[in-house]
Backbone as a printed PyTorch tensor [residue, N CA C, xyz], in Angstrom:
tensor([[[  6.6650, -21.1500,  13.2130],
         [  6.7960, -19.9850,  14.0180],
         [  5.5850, -19.0020,  13.8560]],

        [[  5.1740, -18.3240,  14.7840],
         [  4.0580, -17.4750,  14.8190],
         [  4.2660, -15.8610,  14.4810]],

        [[  3.6500, -15.2630,  13.5310],
         [  4.1950, -14.0300,  13.2150],
         [  3.0220, -13.2870,  13.3330]],

        [[  3.0840, -11.8130,  13.7850],
         [  2.0850, -11.0170,  13.8260],
         [  2.1320,  -9.6110,  13.4200]],

        [[  1.2820,  -9.1460,  12.9000],
         [  1.2510,  -7.6170,  12.2940],
         [  0.4680,  -6.7120,  13.0460]],

        [[  0.8830,  -5.6870,  13.4330],
         [  0.0570,  -4.5610,  14.2390],
         [  0.3500,  -3.2550,  13.5820]],

        [[ -0.8050,  -2.1440,  13.3620],
         [ -0.6870,  -0.9190,  12.8800],
         [  0.0980,  -0.3430,  13.4100]],

        [[  1.0630,   0.5840,  12.9040],
         [  1.8880,   1.7650,  13.2750],
         [  0.9610,   2.9940,  13.4930]],

        [[  0.8910,   3.8780,  14.4650],
         [  0.3010,   4.8950,  14.6920],
         [  0.5280,   6.1120,  13.9560]],

        [[  1.7770,   6.0990,  13.2510],
         [  2.0610,   7.1050,  12.5820],
         [  1.0550,   7.3810,  11.4210]],

        [[  0.6980,   6.6180,  10.8000],
         [ -0.1730,   6.9050,   9.4250],
         [ -1.0560,   7.4970,  10.2810]],

        [[ -1.9170,   7.1360,  11.2090],
         [ -2.8930,   7.5310,  11.7820],
         [ -2.9290,   9.2330,  12.3670]],

        [[ -1.5260,   9.2200,  12.9420],
         [ -1.3590,  10.6450,  13.5330],
         [ -1.1670,  11.4970,  12.3370]],

        [[ -0.4130,  11.1130,  11.3830],
         [ -0.1090,  11.8080,  10.1690],
         [ -1.2540,  12.5360,   9.4880]],

        [[ -2.4740,  11.6910,   9.4570],
         [ -3.4940,  11.8110,   8.6540],
         [ -4.4110,  12.7330,   9.7520]],

        [[ -4.5950,  12.5750,  10.8930],
         [ -5.0980,  13.2760,  11.6030],
         [ -4.7240,  14.6420,  11.6640]],

        [[ -3.5670,  15.2660,  11.5120],
         [ -2.8190,  16.2870,  11.3360],
         [ -3.2680,  17.0990,  10.0720]],

        [[ -3.1680,  16.2370,   9.1070],
         [ -3.2430,  16.9140,   7.6470],
         [ -4.7830,  17.2410,   7.4640]],

        [[ -5.6960,  16.1720,   7.3510],
         [ -7.1460,  16.3100,   7.1500],
         [ -7.7680,  17.5710,   7.8330]],

        [[ -7.3060,  17.9010,   9.2230],
         [ -7.9520,  19.1680,   9.6850],
         [ -7.5690,  20.4100,   8.9040]],

        [[ -6.1030,  20.1810,   8.5470],
         [ -5.5030,  21.6570,   7.8840],
         [ -5.9870,  21.8160,   6.6760]],

        [[ -6.4360,  20.4590,   6.0080],
         [ -7.1640,  20.6740,   4.8740],
         [ -8.7350,  21.2810,   4.9350]],

        [[ -9.1070,  21.0770,   6.1080],
         [-10.2470,  21.5870,   6.2500],
         [-10.5030,  23.1600,   6.8500]],

        [[ -9.4820,  23.3820,   7.3110],
         [ -9.1440,  24.9520,   7.4490],
         [ -8.9840,  25.7300,   6.0950]],

        [[ -8.3050,  24.8940,   5.4500],
         [ -7.8550,  25.7380,   4.2220],
         [ -9.3090,  25.9900,   3.3800]],

        [[-10.3660,  25.3250,   3.6990],
         [-11.6660,  25.6770,   2.8080],
         [-11.9890,  24.6610,   2.1320]],

        [[-11.1800,  23.5830,   2.0030],
         [-11.4030,  22.2810,   1.1310],
         [-12.7360,  21.8550,   1.7870]],

        [[-13.4270,  21.0290,   0.4660],
         [-14.6260,  20.1120,   0.8970],
         [-14.1460,  18.9930,   1.8500]],

        [[-14.8620,  18.7200,   2.9240],
         [-14.3790,  17.4870,   3.3850],
         [-15.2310,  16.2830,   3.0250]],

        [[-16.1400,  16.4670,   2.0500],
         [-17.0200,  15.1780,   1.2190],
         [-16.1130,  14.5900,   0.4460]],

        [[-15.9710,  13.3880,   0.6900],
         [-15.2150,  12.6400,  -0.1460],
         [-15.8960,  11.7760,  -1.3520]],

        [[-16.9580,  12.4580,  -1.8890],
         [-17.6300,  12.4330,  -2.9070],
         [-18.1860,  10.6460,  -3.0400]],

        [[-18.6960,  10.2080,  -1.9820],
         [-19.0120,   8.9350,  -1.7140],
         [-18.2340,   7.7650,  -1.8830]],

        [[-16.9870,   8.0790,  -1.9030],
         [-15.7850,   7.1090,  -1.9170],
         [-15.6620,   6.2410,  -0.4770]],

        [[-15.1290,   5.0310,  -0.3330],
         [-14.8180,   4.6930,   0.8840],
         [-13.7390,   5.2670,   1.4370]],

        [[-12.9390,   5.1190,   0.5380],
         [-11.6820,   5.9680,   0.9870],
         [-11.7140,   7.0780,   1.3120]],

        [[-10.4240,   7.8400,   2.2540],
         [-10.1520,   9.0180,   2.5770],
         [ -9.2220,   9.9840,   1.6740]],

        [[-10.0690,  10.8610,   1.2230],
         [ -9.5110,  11.7720,   0.1630],
         [ -8.1830,  12.8600,   0.9350]],

        [[ -7.1610,  12.8920,   0.3880],
         [ -5.9060,  13.2640,   0.8950],
         [ -5.8780,  15.0010,   0.2010]],

        [[ -5.8730,  15.7890,   1.0080],
         [ -5.8000,  17.3300,   0.4710],
         [ -5.2330,  18.2690,   1.6550]],

        [[ -3.7890,  18.4640,   1.7360],
         [ -3.0310,  18.0350,   0.4100],
         [ -2.7390,  16.4620,   0.3460]],

        [[ -2.2540,  16.1550,  -0.8940],
         [ -1.8990,  14.9690,  -0.9780],
         [ -0.6490,  14.3700,  -0.3090]],

        [[ -0.3930,  13.2910,   0.0160],
         [  0.9110,  12.7270,   0.1950],
         [  1.9150,  12.7720,  -0.7370]],

        [[  3.1680,  13.0330,  -0.5050],
         [  4.1340,  12.7510,  -1.4510],
         [  4.7150,  11.3560,  -1.6140]],

        [[  5.0780,  11.1560,  -2.9470],
         [  5.8450,   9.8300,  -3.3320],
         [  7.2040,   9.9820,  -3.2430]],

        [[  7.8400,   9.0920,  -3.0040],
         [  9.4790,   8.9970,  -3.1240],
         [  9.5780,   8.7100,  -4.4330]],

        [[ 10.6160,   8.9100,  -5.0670],
         [ 11.1450,   8.6920,  -6.5770],
         [ 12.3120,   7.6790,  -6.1980]],

        [[ 12.6040,   7.2790,  -4.8050],
         [ 14.0470,   6.4090,  -4.6600],
         [ 13.5690,   5.0940,  -5.1970]],

        [[ 14.2930,   4.2600,  -6.0790],
         [ 13.8180,   3.0070,  -6.1920],
         [ 14.0020,   1.9330,  -5.2460]],

        [[ 13.3280,   1.0390,  -5.6410],
         [ 13.3920,  -0.2870,  -4.6910],
         [ 13.9240,  -1.3770,  -5.7160]],

        [[ 13.4400,  -2.6660,  -5.3910],
         [ 13.8160,  -3.8970,  -6.1590],
         [ 12.5960,  -4.8170,  -6.6560]],

        [[ 12.2780,  -4.8160,  -7.8520],
         [ 11.1590,  -5.6670,  -8.0300],
         [ 11.5310,  -7.0340,  -8.2060]],

        [[ 10.6710,  -8.0450,  -8.3140],
         [ 10.8780,  -9.5670,  -8.3660],
         [ 11.6260,  -9.8700,  -9.3250]],

        [[ 11.9080,  -9.1020, -10.4500],
         [ 12.8720,  -9.3960, -11.4030],
         [ 14.2800,  -9.0800, -11.1890]],

        [[ 14.3430,  -8.4120,  -9.8890],
         [ 15.9830,  -7.8820,  -9.6760],
         [ 16.1290,  -6.6290, -10.3010]],

        [[ 15.2140,  -6.1090, -10.8210],
         [ 15.2950,  -4.6970, -11.1600],
         [ 14.8370,  -3.5170, -10.5970]],

        [[ 15.4640,  -2.1160, -10.5100],
         [ 15.0540,  -1.0790, -10.1060],
         [ 13.6170,  -0.7320, -10.3860]],

        [[ 13.0150,  -0.1380,  -9.4450],
         [ 11.4710,   0.0420,  -9.3490],
         [ 11.2020,   1.1610,  -8.5710]],

        [[ 10.8400,   2.4500,  -9.1350],
         [ 10.4320,   3.5580,  -8.4030],
         [  8.9200,   3.6090,  -8.4910]],

        [[  8.4480,   4.1300,  -7.4360],
         [  6.8240,   4.5740,  -7.4550],
         [  6.4890,   5.4740,  -8.0210]],

        [[  7.4640,   6.3570,  -8.7440],
         [  7.0420,   7.4500,  -9.5430],
         [  7.5810,   7.4380, -11.0380]],

        [[  8.4860,   6.7780, -11.3350],
         [  9.0710,   6.4630, -12.7570],
         [  8.8050,   5.2890, -13.2080]],

        [[  8.2650,   4.3320, -12.4180],
         [  7.7940,   3.0890, -13.2880],
         [  6.4180,   2.6700, -13.0650]],

        [[  5.5810,   3.6470, -12.5560],
         [  4.3220,   3.2900, -12.3900],
         [  3.5880,   4.0900, -13.6940]],

        [[  3.1280,   3.3300, -14.8030],
         [  2.7470,   4.3700, -15.7340],
         [  1.0360,   4.2650, -15.9200]],

        [[  0.4600,   3.5090, -14.8340],
         [ -0.9710,   3.5980, -14.6730],
         [ -1.7160,   4.4580, -14.3650]],

        [[ -2.9880,   5.0860, -14.4360],
         [ -3.5230,   6.2390, -14.0540],
         [ -3.7240,   6.2310, -12.6830]],

        [[ -3.6970,   4.8470, -12.0620],
         [ -4.1480,   4.6320, -10.4880],
         [ -3.2010,   3.5760, -10.1820]],

        [[ -2.2250,   3.6910,  -9.0570],
         [ -1.6330,   2.7230,  -8.5910],
         [ -2.0620,   2.5390,  -6.9120]],

        [[ -2.2230,   1.2620,  -6.4920],
         [ -2.6360,   1.2470,  -5.2240],
         [ -1.2230,   0.6490,  -4.3510]],

        [[ -0.7120,   1.2230,  -3.5460],
         [  0.3520,   0.9680,  -2.8120],
         [ -0.0640,   0.3170,  -1.2800]],

        [[  0.4950,  -0.9970,  -0.8940],
         [  0.3920,  -1.5180,   0.4090],
         [  1.5180,  -2.0410,   0.9340]],

        [[  1.9910,  -1.7340,   1.9360],
         [  3.1860,  -2.2890,   2.7880],
         [  3.1010,  -3.3580,   3.6490]],

        [[  3.5640,  -4.6270,   3.4460],
         [  3.3570,  -5.6350,   4.4120],
         [  4.4060,  -6.8180,   4.1750]],

        [[  4.2710,  -7.9090,   4.7420],
         [  5.1620,  -8.5430,   4.5050],
         [  4.6700, -10.2270,   4.4800]],

        [[  5.3240, -11.3070,   3.9230],
         [  4.6510, -12.6740,   3.3020],
         [  4.2170, -13.4070,   4.5480]],

        [[  5.1730, -13.2610,   5.5530],
         [  4.9270, -14.3390,   6.8010],
         [  3.6160, -13.6680,   7.6860]],

        [[  3.3550, -12.3250,   7.1680],
         [  2.0530, -11.8320,   8.2070],
         [  0.8760, -12.5170,   8.2810]],

        [[  0.2000, -13.1760,   9.1690],
         [ -0.8120, -14.3300,   9.4330],
         [ -2.0240, -13.6590,   9.2290]],

        [[ -2.4140, -12.3780,   9.1730],
         [ -3.6400, -11.8350,   9.1140],
         [ -4.1170, -10.8190,   8.3100]],

        [[ -3.5200,  -9.3610,   8.9150],
         [ -4.0630,  -8.2130,   8.0160],
         [ -3.4340,  -8.4800,   6.4510]],

        [[ -2.1170,  -8.4990,   6.3340],
         [ -1.7870,  -8.4940,   4.7800],
         [ -2.5960,  -9.4950,   4.1210]],

        [[ -2.7150, -10.6090,   4.4660],
         [ -3.4570, -11.5300,   3.8910],
         [ -4.7060, -11.1410,   3.2660]],

        [[ -5.4340, -10.6290,   4.3670],
         [ -7.0290, -10.0640,   4.0710],
         [ -6.7840,  -8.9050,   3.0150]],

        [[ -6.2880,  -8.1610,   3.2890],
         [ -5.7800,  -6.9280,   2.2240],
         [ -5.5240,  -7.2960,   1.0550]],

        [[ -4.4280,  -8.2300,   0.7740],
         [ -4.1130,  -8.6530,  -0.6100],
         [ -5.5090,  -9.3330,  -1.1470]],

        [[ -5.9020, -10.2930,  -0.5500],
         [ -7.0360, -11.0430,  -0.9830],
         [ -8.1610, -10.0200,  -1.4920]],

        [[ -8.5270,  -9.0530,  -0.6320],
         [ -9.5200,  -8.1810,  -1.1810],
         [ -9.1130,  -7.2840,  -2.2700]],

        [[ -7.9420,  -6.9880,  -2.2070],
         [ -7.3340,  -6.0770,  -3.4490],
         [ -7.6000,  -6.9700,  -4.8740]],

        [[ -7.2820,  -8.2360,  -4.5650],
         [ -7.2070,  -9.4330,  -5.7070],
         [ -8.7670,  -9.3560,  -6.0560]],

        [[ -9.7220,  -9.6990,  -5.2050],
         [-11.0730,  -9.7360,  -5.6500],
         [-11.7620,  -8.7710,  -6.3010]],

        [[-10.8580,  -7.4000,  -5.7880],
         [-11.4940,  -6.1960,  -6.3450],
         [-11.1960,  -6.0820,  -7.6970]],

        [[ -9.9000,  -6.5590,  -8.1110],
         [ -9.6510,  -6.5650,  -9.3710],
         [-10.5280,  -7.4460, -10.5040]],

        [[-11.1880,  -8.4580,  -9.8650],
         [-11.8300,  -9.3460, -10.7300],
         [-13.1660,  -8.6420, -10.8170]],

        [[-13.6510,  -7.9450, -10.1740],
         [-14.9290,  -7.0960, -10.0350],
         [-14.9860,  -6.0770, -11.2090]],

        [[-13.5840,  -5.5480, -11.4010],
         [-13.5400,  -4.4660, -12.4740],
         [-13.8810,  -4.9260, -13.9990]],

        [[-14.2710,  -4.0350, -14.7860],
         [-14.2760,  -4.5120, -16.0880],
         [-12.6490,  -4.4600, -16.8290]],

        [[-12.4990,  -4.9440, -18.0810],
         [-11.2870,  -4.9720, -18.5880],
         [-10.7150,  -3.5610, -18.8190]],

        [[-11.6050,  -2.6630, -19.1070],
         [-10.6160,  -1.2290, -19.2690],
         [-10.5010,  -0.7840, -18.1690]],

        [[-11.2340,  -0.9530, -16.9290],
         [-10.6650,  -0.4100, -15.8020],
         [ -9.5150,  -1.1100, -15.1970]],

        [[ -9.3740,  -2.3400, -15.2030],
         [ -8.3680,  -3.1950, -14.7580],
         [ -7.0800,  -3.0880, -15.5440]],

        [[ -7.1930,  -2.3970, -16.6660],
         [ -5.9390,  -2.4760, -17.4450],
         [ -5.3130,  -0.9550, -16.9900]],

        [[ -6.2500,  -0.1330, -16.3250],
         [ -5.5990,   1.2730, -15.7590],
         [ -5.2340,   1.4860, -14.4040]],

        [[ -5.0360,   0.0510, -13.7860],
         [ -4.7000,   0.3520, -12.2550],
         [ -3.5380,  -0.8410, -11.9680]],

        [[ -2.7580,  -0.4360, -11.2110],
         [ -1.7080,  -1.3400, -10.6750],
         [ -1.8040,  -1.5340,  -9.0280]],

        [[ -1.5770,  -2.6450,  -8.4130],
         [ -1.3990,  -2.9680,  -7.2270],
         [  0.1580,  -3.0290,  -6.8650]],

        [[  0.6890,  -2.4720,  -6.2310],
         [  2.2150,  -2.7680,  -5.5330],
         [  2.2950,  -3.2960,  -4.1200]],

        [[  2.7400,  -4.2820,  -3.8840],
         [  3.1650,  -4.7140,  -2.6730],
         [  4.6400,  -4.3740,  -2.0800]],

        [[  4.7180,  -3.7560,  -1.1210],
         [  6.1770,  -3.1960,  -0.8510],
         [  6.4920,  -3.9660,   0.7090]],

        [[  7.4530,  -4.9630,   0.7930],
         [  7.7260,  -5.5000,   1.8740],
         [  8.2080,  -4.9160,   2.9170]],

        [[  7.7880,  -5.0690,   4.0750],
         [  8.1260,  -4.4260,   5.2340],
         [  9.2680,  -5.2790,   5.9120]],

        [[  9.9290,  -6.4450,   5.4170],
         [ 10.5960,  -7.6200,   5.8920],
         [ 11.4390,  -8.0470,   4.8750]],

        [[ 12.2860,  -7.2340,   4.6710],
         [ 13.0710,  -7.6230,   3.3580],
         [ 14.3370,  -8.8060,   3.8940]],

        [[ 14.4420,  -8.6850,   5.0000],
         [ 15.5500,  -9.7070,   5.1400],
         [ 14.9340, -11.1880,   5.0850]],

        [[ 13.6700, -11.3610,   5.0630],
         [ 12.9970, -13.0040,   4.6210],
         [ 12.4400, -12.8530,   3.1820]],

        [[ 12.0800, -11.6180,   2.8480],
         [ 11.1880, -11.3810,   1.4480],
         [ 12.0040, -11.1340,   0.5920]],

        [[ 12.7030, -12.1610,  -0.2310],
         [ 13.6230, -11.9850,  -1.2130],
         [ 12.5010, -11.9560,  -2.3780]],

        [[ 13.1980, -11.5980,  -3.5310],
         [ 12.5560, -11.4370,  -4.6720],
         [ 11.7570, -12.5330,  -5.0230]],

        [[ 12.1840, -13.6830,  -4.9360],
         [ 11.5270, -15.1990,  -5.0850],
         [ 10.6590, -15.4010,  -4.1740]],

        [[ 10.4940, -14.9380,  -2.9600],
         [  9.5170, -15.2970,  -2.0560],
         [  8.3520, -14.1940,  -2.2620]],

        [[  8.6220, -12.9740,  -2.6710],
         [  7.4830, -12.0550,  -2.8220],
         [  7.0450, -12.6610,  -3.9900]],

        [[  7.4900, -13.1480,  -5.2830],
         [  6.7800, -13.4520,  -6.2320],
         [  6.1250, -14.3790,  -6.2140]],

        [[  6.3030, -15.4510,  -5.5360],
         [  5.6460, -16.8450,  -5.0490],
         [  4.3400, -16.1970,  -4.2350]],

        [[  4.4160, -15.5550,  -3.3210],
         [  3.4910, -14.8200,  -2.6500],
         [  2.3250, -14.3530,  -3.3630]],

        [[  2.8180, -13.1470,  -4.3040],
         [  1.8540, -12.5160,  -5.1820],
         [  1.1530, -13.3620,  -6.0290]],

        [[  1.7110, -14.2660,  -6.4660],
         [  1.3080, -15.2680,  -7.4190],
         [ -0.1930, -15.9940,  -6.7980]],

        [[ -0.3510, -16.0370,  -5.5420],
         [ -1.4460, -16.7680,  -4.8750],
         [ -2.5480, -15.5230,  -5.0490]],

        [[ -2.4850, -14.3060,  -5.2820],
         [ -3.4620, -13.4270,  -5.0930],
         [ -3.7690, -12.9590,  -6.8350]],

        [[ -2.5900, -12.3680,  -7.4270],
         [ -2.5730, -12.0510,  -8.6060],
         [ -1.4050, -11.7210,  -9.2260]],

        [[ -0.9800, -12.5660, -10.1790],
         [  0.3700, -12.6550, -10.7830],
         [  0.6720, -11.3950, -11.3250]],

        [[ -0.2120, -10.2970, -11.6620],
         [ -0.0890,  -9.1230, -12.0740],
         [  0.4680,  -8.1610, -10.9600]],

        [[  0.2500,  -8.3230,  -9.8250],
         [  0.5930,  -7.4430,  -8.7250],
         [  2.2450,  -7.4020,  -8.8750]],

        [[  2.5570,  -6.2380,  -8.3900],
         [  3.8600,  -5.9470,  -8.5080],
         [  4.5880,  -5.7590,  -6.8460]],

        [[  5.5730,  -6.5850,  -6.6900],
         [  6.2030,  -6.6690,  -5.6600],
         [  7.5340,  -6.3020,  -5.4450]],

        [[  7.9720,  -5.3210,  -4.3530],
         [  9.3480,  -4.7830,  -4.0640],
         [  9.7500,  -4.9700,  -2.7720]],

        [[ 11.0610,  -5.1750,  -2.9210],
         [ 12.0710,  -5.4870,  -1.9680],
         [ 12.8780,  -4.2000,  -1.7420]],

        [[ 13.8720,  -4.4340,  -0.7840],
         [ 15.2330,  -3.5200,  -0.7410],
         [ 15.6150,  -3.6210,   0.4770]],

        [[ 16.6450,  -2.4720,   0.6950],
         [ 17.0700,  -2.3350,   2.0300],
         [ 16.2030,  -1.9790,   2.8600]],

        [[ 16.2600,  -2.3910,   4.0710],
         [ 15.0360,  -1.7940,   5.1470],
         [ 15.2170,  -0.2950,   5.1580]],

        [[ 16.0780,   0.4010,   5.3800],
         [ 16.2970,   1.7920,   5.5770],
         [ 15.6320,   2.5250,   4.2670]],

        [[ 15.7670,   1.8250,   3.3740],
         [ 15.1540,   2.4830,   1.8560],
         [ 13.6710,   2.3850,   2.0820]],

        [[ 13.3430,   1.0820,   2.2890],
         [ 11.9170,   1.1060,   2.3850],
         [ 11.5430,   1.9720,   3.4020]],

        [[ 11.8410,   2.1030,   4.5710],
         [ 11.5290,   3.0690,   5.5200],
         [ 11.1680,   4.5070,   4.7800]],

        [[ 12.3170,   4.7590,   4.3920],
         [ 12.4640,   6.4690,   3.8280],
         [ 11.3200,   6.4980,   2.6340]],

        [[ 11.0200,   5.2540,   2.0000],
         [ 10.0070,   5.6040,   0.7740],
         [  8.6220,   5.3980,   1.5690]],

        [[  8.4560,   4.6390,   2.5670],
         [  7.1970,   4.7030,   3.0780],
         [  6.7630,   5.8990,   3.7920]],

        [[  7.7990,   6.7430,   4.3610],
         [  7.6860,   7.5610,   5.5020],
         [  6.8870,   8.8730,   4.7920]],

        [[  6.8880,   9.4950,   3.6640],
         [  6.1860,  10.4990,   3.0740],
         [  4.9450,  10.0450,   3.0130]],

        [[  4.4380,   8.7300,   2.5010],
         [  3.1270,   8.3290,   2.5120],
         [  2.5440,   7.9280,   3.7790]],

        [[  3.0990,   8.3930,   4.7500],
         [  2.3670,   8.2500,   6.1880],
         [  2.3640,   6.7580,   6.6700]],

        [[  3.3560,   6.2150,   6.1530],
         [  3.2280,   4.6410,   6.5940],
         [  4.7940,   4.4660,   7.3880]],

        [[  4.2460,   4.0360,   8.6620],
         [  5.6980,   3.5670,   9.5050],
         [  5.7600,   2.1020,   9.2030]],

        [[  7.3480,   2.0640,   9.1790],
         [  7.9040,   0.8220,   9.2290],
         [  9.0660,   0.3990,  10.5230]],

        [[  8.9450,  -0.6060,  11.1270],
         [ 10.1340,  -0.7730,  11.9060],
         [ 10.6260,  -2.2160,  11.7160]],

        [[ 12.0190,  -2.2500,  12.2870],
         [ 12.5470,  -3.5360,  11.8760],
         [ 12.1500,  -4.7780,  12.4280]],

        [[ 12.0130,  -5.8560,  11.9980],
         [ 11.4210,  -7.3700,  12.7020],
         [ 12.1190,  -7.5440,  14.0050]],

        [[ 11.5730,  -8.0740,  14.7640],
         [ 12.0950,  -8.4910,  16.1550],
         [ 11.7000,  -9.7990,  16.5310]],

        [[ 12.6110, -10.7740,  17.2810],
         [ 12.0700, -11.9680,  17.7310],
         [ 11.4900, -11.7280,  18.9510]],

        [[ 10.4600, -12.4590,  19.1650],
         [  9.6040, -12.3120,  20.6370],
         [ 10.1380, -13.2580,  21.5200]],

        [[  9.7720, -13.2550,  22.7990],
         [ 10.1360, -14.2060,  23.6700],
         [  9.4310, -15.3680,  23.7110]],

        [[  8.0320, -15.3390,  22.7530],
         [  7.3010, -16.3340,  22.6940],
         [  7.9680, -17.2410,  21.5840]],

        [[  8.7950, -16.9760,  20.7920],
         [  9.3220, -17.6650,  19.8230],
         [  8.7190, -17.0750,  18.3550]],

        [[  7.9920, -16.2180,  18.4080],
         [  7.3830, -15.6240,  17.2830],
         [  8.2800, -14.5670,  16.8170]],

        [[  7.6300, -13.8490,  15.7210],
         [  8.3610, -12.6800,  14.8270],
         [  7.6580, -11.4770,  14.7680]],

        [[  8.0210, -10.4690,  15.2940],
         [  7.1720,  -9.1190,  15.2080],
         [  7.3800,  -8.4880,  14.1030]],

        [[  6.7010,  -7.9630,  13.2180],
         [  7.0920,  -6.8420,  12.2250],
         [  5.8300,  -5.6310,  12.1910]],

        [[  6.3200,  -4.6390,  12.6420],
         [  5.5090,  -3.6230,  12.8480],
         [  5.4030,  -2.7090,  11.5680]],

        [[  4.0300,  -2.1750,  11.2850],
         [  3.9040,  -1.6400,   9.8050],
         [  2.6660,  -0.8780,   9.7620]],

        [[  2.4960,   0.2770,   9.3330],
         [  1.0830,   0.8510,   8.6820],
         [  0.6870,   0.0550,   7.5360]],

        [[ -0.8050,   0.0170,   8.1800],
         [ -1.7660,  -0.7900,   7.2320],
         [ -2.6490,  -0.0840,   6.4160]],

        [[ -2.1760,   1.1410,   6.2410],
         [ -3.0970,   1.7970,   4.9150],
         [ -3.0070,   1.3840,   3.7410]],

        [[ -3.5870,   1.4710,   2.7640],
         [ -3.5510,   1.4000,   1.3740],
         [ -3.7180,   2.6090,   0.6550]],

        [[ -2.4460,   3.1360,  -0.1510],
         [ -2.5300,   4.4080,  -0.6340],
         [ -2.8610,   4.3190,  -2.0970]],

        [[ -3.5680,   5.1930,  -2.7440],
         [ -3.9190,   5.4400,  -4.0420],
         [ -2.8450,   6.6750,  -4.5690]],

        [[ -2.2040,   6.1080,  -5.5280],
         [ -1.2490,   7.1450,  -6.1940],
         [ -1.8420,   7.4110,  -7.7250]],

        [[ -2.0300,   8.7710,  -8.0840],
         [ -2.3780,   9.1950,  -9.3290],
         [ -1.2260,   9.2950, -10.3890]],

        [[ -1.7250,   9.8140, -11.5260],
         [ -0.9380,   9.9650, -12.5500],
         [  0.1590,  11.0830, -12.2500]],

        [[ -0.0770,  11.8170, -11.3420],
         [  0.7730,  12.9100, -10.9470],
         [  1.8130,  12.5890,  -9.9860]],

        [[  1.9440,  11.2970,  -9.6550],
         [  2.7950,  10.9360,  -8.6720],
         [  2.2530,  11.0710,  -7.1470]],

        [[  1.2200,  11.4950,  -6.7840],
         [  0.8310,  12.1020,  -5.4900],
         [ -0.1850,  10.9290,  -4.9700]],

        [[  0.1260,  10.7440,  -3.6810],
         [ -1.1290,   9.9730,  -2.9800],
         [ -2.1030,  10.6890,  -2.6910]],

        [[ -2.8440,  10.6050,  -3.3970],
         [ -4.4310,  11.2670,  -3.1730],
         [ -5.5680,  10.8140,  -2.4990]],

        [[ -5.4370,   9.4940,  -2.1200],
         [ -6.5940,   8.7330,  -1.2570],
         [ -5.6910,   7.5870,  -0.5210]],

        [[ -6.4930,   7.2810,   0.6370],
         [ -5.9430,   6.0940,   1.3650],
         [ -7.3490,   5.3080,   1.8540]],

        [[ -6.8330,   3.9220,   2.0130],
         [ -8.2500,   3.0310,   2.6960],
         [ -7.5570,   2.3750,   3.7140]],

        [[ -8.5570,   2.0370,   4.4870],
         [ -8.0510,   1.2160,   5.8780],
         [ -8.0650,  -0.1640,   5.4500]],

        [[ -7.1340,  -0.9260,   6.3490],
         [ -7.0550,  -2.3270,   6.0240],
         [ -8.3190,  -3.2990,   5.8740]],

        [[ -9.5370,  -2.4490,   6.6580],
         [-10.7540,  -3.1240,   6.5830],
         [-11.6200,  -3.0590,   5.6970]],

        [[-10.9920,  -2.3520,   4.3570],
         [-11.7610,  -1.9640,   3.3630],
         [-12.3710,  -3.2360,   2.7240]],

        [[-13.5010,  -3.5000,   2.1920],
         [-14.1100,  -4.7490,   1.2800],
         [-13.6380,  -4.6540,  -0.2840]],

        [[-13.4900,  -5.7170,  -0.6550],
         [-13.2040,  -5.7340,  -1.9940],
         [-14.1020,  -5.0510,  -3.1930]],

        [[-15.4690,  -4.9260,  -2.5750],
         [-16.5770,  -4.3780,  -3.1540],
         [-16.3730,  -2.9990,  -3.1960]],

        [[-15.6170,  -2.3600,  -1.9350],
         [-15.9110,  -1.0560,  -1.9530],
         [-14.3350,  -0.6620,  -2.6050]],

        [[-13.2380,  -1.2410,  -2.6520],
         [-12.0430,  -1.0980,  -3.4060],
         [-12.7360,  -0.9250,  -4.9400]],

        [[-13.3210,  -1.6750,  -5.1940],
         [-13.8170,  -2.0200,  -6.6380],
         [-14.6050,  -0.8010,  -7.1060]],

        [[-15.5900,  -0.3320,  -6.3500],
         [-16.5480,   0.9150,  -6.5330],
         [-15.6070,   2.0980,  -6.5170]],

        [[-14.6490,   2.3040,  -5.2880],
         [-13.5360,   3.4280,  -5.4260],
         [-12.8350,   3.4520,  -6.7350]],

        [[-12.2330,   2.4340,  -7.0760],
         [-11.2740,   2.6100,  -8.1250],
         [-12.0860,   3.0290,  -9.3950]],

        [[-13.1590,   2.3440,  -9.5800],
         [-14.0930,   2.9110, -10.9890],
         [-14.3810,   4.2970, -11.0050]],

        [[-14.6010,   4.7860,  -9.5880],
         [-14.8640,   5.9790,  -9.5820],
         [-13.8360,   7.1180, -10.0100]],

        [[-12.4560,   6.6950,  -9.4140],
         [-11.4170,   7.1960,  -9.6680],
         [-10.9390,   7.4380, -11.0100]],

        [[-11.2960,   6.3860, -11.6280],
         [-10.5860,   6.1640, -13.0660],
         [-11.7650,   6.7210, -13.8590]],

        [[-12.7010,   7.1150, -13.5960],
         [-13.8460,   7.6590, -14.5370],
         [-14.4130,   9.0730, -13.9950]]])
């Protein structure tokens, strides 16, 4: 069956509201050569735990111990955007030196928990990088965790064509050591740009 993924306008709308406010506050709108967009003020990150691929509770604030965590919301049956983003993130990790690689985590949060069990997520992420963290949980909880980060998620639905549609935001958020979402990237960001930004943010 064919699945498709389409961006939710919530992330773009929320960002469009926040960034002009930051500029009015006198902040510097220069992102310092970064490919991603710096968030000022930053997005909040929920402490509500989800479930990792080992079946254990995992909070984006309490269980992330690296200076930088990249968070992406998607689903394993996604035929296009999610695979591209995850592939670019995996390649970006190979572009980093060992010091930088050890200081960054990548977290994939499913937007299709009905189909993305712990085992399904684990097998999916192993195709990209076994070190990537996969999270699932109740859909309502995932929606609540995603919302403060400007990412919209809706329940999947069957299409008349026989396909299955899961609508979700496609931005990638960088969470710092203070558990704040300080930067985001679009789904079109290349592996080289991810790697360059990660190195800059860590150093």
